[in-house]
N, C-alpha and C positions, 0 to 999 in steps of 0.2 A: 272840316274839323282844323284847329293848326297843328303844325308841325312840330311843336314842342321846343323850337328854337326861337319861336318870335315871327318865322314865316307864315303868310296867311293872315297876319293879325290884322282885326278889325274891331274899331270901337266906336262909341255914341258920341253924337256932338252934345254938348252942355246942356241944350233943350228936347232932349230926344222925347219922345211920347212913350211915357211909361203904363198907359191906362191899361187896366186890368190886370196888373201885375201885383203880387206879394210875397215871392220868393226871391232872396237873395243867395248865390252862391259864391263865398268869399274864399279865395287860394291865394295862399303867400308865394310868391315868385322865386322858384330855385332856393326853397326856405334854406336849408342846411348852408347852401353855398352864400346866400345871404349873410344868414347868422356868422359866419366865418369873415365876410367881409367887414361886417359890423365891429367884430371884435378885433380885426386888424385891417385897417384901412388902406394899407399898400397893397394889398391883393385885389383892390378894386380895377377893374378890367382885365385882369389876366383870364385866362381859360383854368376853371378850377375845377379838380376831380376830387369829390370827397370819398375815402375809402383809404384801406390800408396802404402805405406808399411801397411794400415788398412786392407787389403785383400781384399776390396771392388771393386777394379779396375781390370782390365785386364792386361796381360803382355804387354808393348808396346816392349820390346825388351829384349834379354839375351844374356850372354857371352856365348861362346863356352861350358865354364865349365858346366855352368847349361843346355844345349841344351842336353849334352849328359844323361842327366837324363831324357829326356824328355819334359823338358820345351821349350815352344814355345809361339810365337806371338799370343795375343788375347784371349789366355787361362785365366782364372780367377787367380788371384794370389795366391788365396786360395790354389786351385789345385795346381799351380807351387810350393807352399812351401810343399805341402804334396809329390809330386815327389822329391823335394830337400830341405829338412828342413834344412841344412847348408848355403842354399844360403842367400846372403846378399842384401836386397830389398833397391833400391836407386831409389828416384822420379824423374821423369822426368824434363830435363832442356831444353825446347824446343830453347828458343831465343838462348841458346847456341849451340845447334845441328844446327841451322840456320846458324850462324856466320862460324862454321867449314865448313859447306857445302859451303858456298861462297868461301872459301880459296881453297878446291879441285876443285870446277868448274872452278876457273880462272887458276889453273896448265892444265886443260884440253884444255880451250880455248887458253894456252900459246903454243899452239902445234898445233891446226886446229880451225878455224872458226865453223866447221860443228858438232855442240854440240847438242846433244838433251838429256838434262835431264828427266828423267822418275820421279824421287823423288828428296828427299834431300841428297840420298846416292848413287843414281846410273844414270849413263848417256851410252848413245850410242854415239862414236865419227866416223867420216868418215875421214879416213888418208890418201886416194888414192892421194890427191893432194898435200900433203906436204913431199912425200917420200925424194925428193931431200935434204929437209932441215933436216929431222931429221933420215932418213933411213928408213927401210923396217918396215911394220906393228908390227911385232913381236918387234924390236928394240924399236920402239917406246913406245909401250905397258911396255916393261922393264923400259925405262926412265919414264914413268908415276908413275909406282909404286915406282922408286926408290925417286923420288922427294915426292911424297905424303909421303912417311916415312920419309925423312929428314925434309920436310918443316912443315907438320904439325903433324907428330908424331904417324901417324895410319898406319895400312895396307888395302890393297884393293886386290880384284882379278880381273883378267883380262881374255877375251875369244876372241880371235882373230879369225876370218872367214871371209867367203866371202859375208855372209848376216848378218842380225840384229838376225833372230831367233837362229842360231847356235851358232853365239857369246855369246848370253845370256844364253844358254845351258852350253856352254863351261866355262863361268865365273862361273855359279853354281857349277859345277862339280871340279873347281879348288879351290875353299874353304877351308877353309882361306888361303891369304896372298899366292895365286899362282898364276900362268899364264897358260891356256892351247891355244895352237895353233891348228886349224883345216885347214889345206890346202884344197883349191877346189876339189883337186884331192881325198882326204881322207874322204870327206864329205859324202858321201853314207854310207862307211864302220861305220864312226863315229855313225851315226844316227841308223843303222839296228837295234843294240840290246837296243836300248835306249826305255825305259816304253812309251807306248800312252800317259800316265800321263803327260810326257813332253812336250809335244806339245802344241803349243800356242792354247788357245781357248779349251782346253780339259779339263772340269770341273770334278767333282765327279761324276755327272749323266753320262755324257759322256761316260767317262772311265769304268763304269759299264756296260753300253751297249755295248760298243766294247769287252769288255774282256768276256762278258757273250757269245760272238760268236768267242770266239778263237783268238781275236785279242788283244793280248798283248804288242807286240813289233812295234816299226815304221816300220822295216822290215815286219810284217805281214800286216801293212798297204798298203805297196806296192805289197802284192802278194794277197790281196783281190779284187773281183772284185767291179765295181761302184755300182751296183744295191744292194748289200749286204752292203757296207757303207752307203747308203742312207736310207737303211732300220735302220741302226743300229743308224744314227745320225741325219739325216736329209739329203737333197741335198747340202744347203748352207754350212755346216758344212763338209760335206763329200769331196765337191769340195776343200776346204781350206786345209784338211789334206792330201789329195792325194799330193798338190803341196809341201805342207811342208816335207812330208815323200822323196820326192826325191830331197829337199835341194834347192828348188824354193820360193823366200821370195824377192819379189819385194819392199818393202818398203823401201824408201829412210831415211837418218837421216834428221830429219823434226827441224830445228832451229826454226821454228816458234811456239813455245810452246805454244798452246791455253788452257786457263783456261778451264776446262770443267764441273766444280761443285765447288761450296764453300758451307761449311758446319759447324754446331758448333753442340755439343753434352756436356751433362752433366751426370755424374754417382753421385747418391745421396749416402750419409753416411749411410743413413737408405731407406728402401723402401717406397714407397710414395703410398698411396690410395686418397688420398684428389685432388678432380677434379681440383678445383676452383685452388688450387698451381699449378699444373700440365697444366692446361691453361696458366697461369701467367707466368711459365717459358717457354712455348713454345713459348708465345710472345716476351719474354727477348732474348730467343735465335733468334728468327726471327730479333731484332733490331740491334743484333752483325752481321747476315749474311747481313741484307741490308746494313749495315754502309760500309761492306767490299765490296759488288756490286759496290756503289759509288765510293768509293776511285778508284777502279779499272776500272771505266768505263764500266762497264757490266750491263746488264737487265738479268732476268730469265723468263723463259718460263715455267718451271715446278717446283714446290713446292713438296718437300717429307719430310716425316717423319721417324722417326725409334723409336720405343717403345722397351724398353727390359723388360719384367718382372723379379719377383725374382727368379723364376726358370730358367732362362736365354734363355727362349724362346723369339725369337726376330720378331716383326711383322713391316713391312713397308709398307707405303701408299703414293701415288703420286698424284697429280692433275696439269691439264694443264692449265694454265692460258687464261683468253679470249686475253688479252693482256700481252705484256712481260714488267716486271715491276723491279725497285730497291727499291721501297716504303717498307719499314719496316712494315708498318700497313697492307698494302696486303698481304705480305708475311705471316704473323701472322695471321692473320683471316683464309688464306688457311689452313694453320698448324692447326691451332684450329679444323678447320672444318673436315679435317681429321682424326684429335684424337678422334671426336665425333663418327665417323664413325667405331671404334674400339667396339665390343660388350664387351668384356672381361675386367671385372672390377679388377682384381686382383693387388696385389701392385706393383709397377713398381721401378726399381732400373737404369733405363737410359733414356734419351728422347734426341732428336736430331733433327734438322731442318737443310733442304740441299737445295740451289737452284742449279737445274739442267738446262740443255740446254740452255746456256747462250750465248748472242749476245751482239756486241757494243750497247751500252745505243745511244738510239735517232735513232737507225736504221727502227724503225717501222714506218708506217703512222701515223699522227698527226690528232685526233680527233677534233671534232668541240668543243669540251670543254673537260676539263681534270676533272675527278670526284676526281684526287688525288691533284690536287693543294694545297689545304691548308695542306696537309699531306706531300707535298713535300717541303712546306715552313717551315714547323716545323721541320722535319727532315734536312734540309739543315743547319737552324740555331742551330741545335744540333751538327751536325758535325763541324762547324766551332768552337762552345765552345770547343768541345773534343780536335780538333785540337791545341787549344790555353792553356786549362788548365788540359787536361788529362782524360782518361777513368773515373775515378771515381767520375768525379766531378758533372756528370748530370745522371739520370735516372728516369724512369717512377715512378710516385709517387707510383702506386701499387707494386713496388717492393722493396720499402724502409721498412725496419723492416721485410722482408718475410727472412723466409731462418733458422737460425743454429736450430731454437726451431721446424722448420716443414720440416726436411729432406734436408735442402739445400744443392746444388751441392757442391763438393769441388773439381773435378776431371776434367777440363774443357777440351776437345779436340777440336783443329783447325785443319779443312780439307781443302786444296785447292785443289790441281790435283788428279784427279779421271781416272786413265788411262782405 
């Protein structure tokens, strides 16, 4: 796999053999940083860190110039600046990224209706059925790269392969601004020398378990007995890795993109140990989660929280609800209950609330009475008011005046899809 900074990059020749391929994985290059350069060309060529300039936040993205110093997404900005002191820190502009993402996705959809977005900056495309219109998969990939560059002004990398798994691996190796084609006949040779860490589903613990047994490459997996793989990572993951190692991936491009979770987080300016403030903050985040659920027509079956302490240790807790809900009050109560179960009382730098295991609203059986009827009515009225007058007009009374002197949050993160 690539190193994330362009080292180890491989690209295909213009006349590369794409026989047997049908799947493209298109990935924007350092997307957030690229959009910032698009809007401010004076930033071009600089090492850029997308994050809060006060150093309390984590890196949302980084340009390739910064990545070559070891800067990575999700590391503390303070650490990133120690690695790359000359980096320019730029605050994120998420609405702008969403707008550019829509431009890019529209280009994809102009080639094929079979587009599966994975996030704001990447997607799978199945181009098998549009070859007569646009040419071979490699030719379609080249046209997409040309149009994204010409019409949007940023670059992307594309993997072309028989399966989703191999296409995604190929796009990663081609970054930045490249295309790598892996024909069906070349798939096994392409996979064999790659690290087991490149396989879908192999996290750090699974990788360590495999490597401890001398299983370091995908080729090694093919040569390993089923019993040894089962002992290393368990039967379920073992069976999946065996299939992937032989280039088998039956997953189709799924255009029915289901939202799997909705969450909000806040990083505080200063570490907070005021329990009452933290409980109120969890309820405020639950209000935002509930509002998004209602707008999207979803209910949640599971509520989870994330707590990050001053030393960056992160704790998560989750609770399955007795009935699915989109009521903010119910989500907030669950979040607060989970928070009280955490024994550690050290100062906290980040809190988050997430709704998981989503399902369409109204899909559960109706009870004889609705304990949340009053809250539904109140929150429905609040939703209507916000729709008319904006989000700044209404807040719970307990939130008014909380904040800047009490370690108020300044770095919101909105989360939609969790793949």
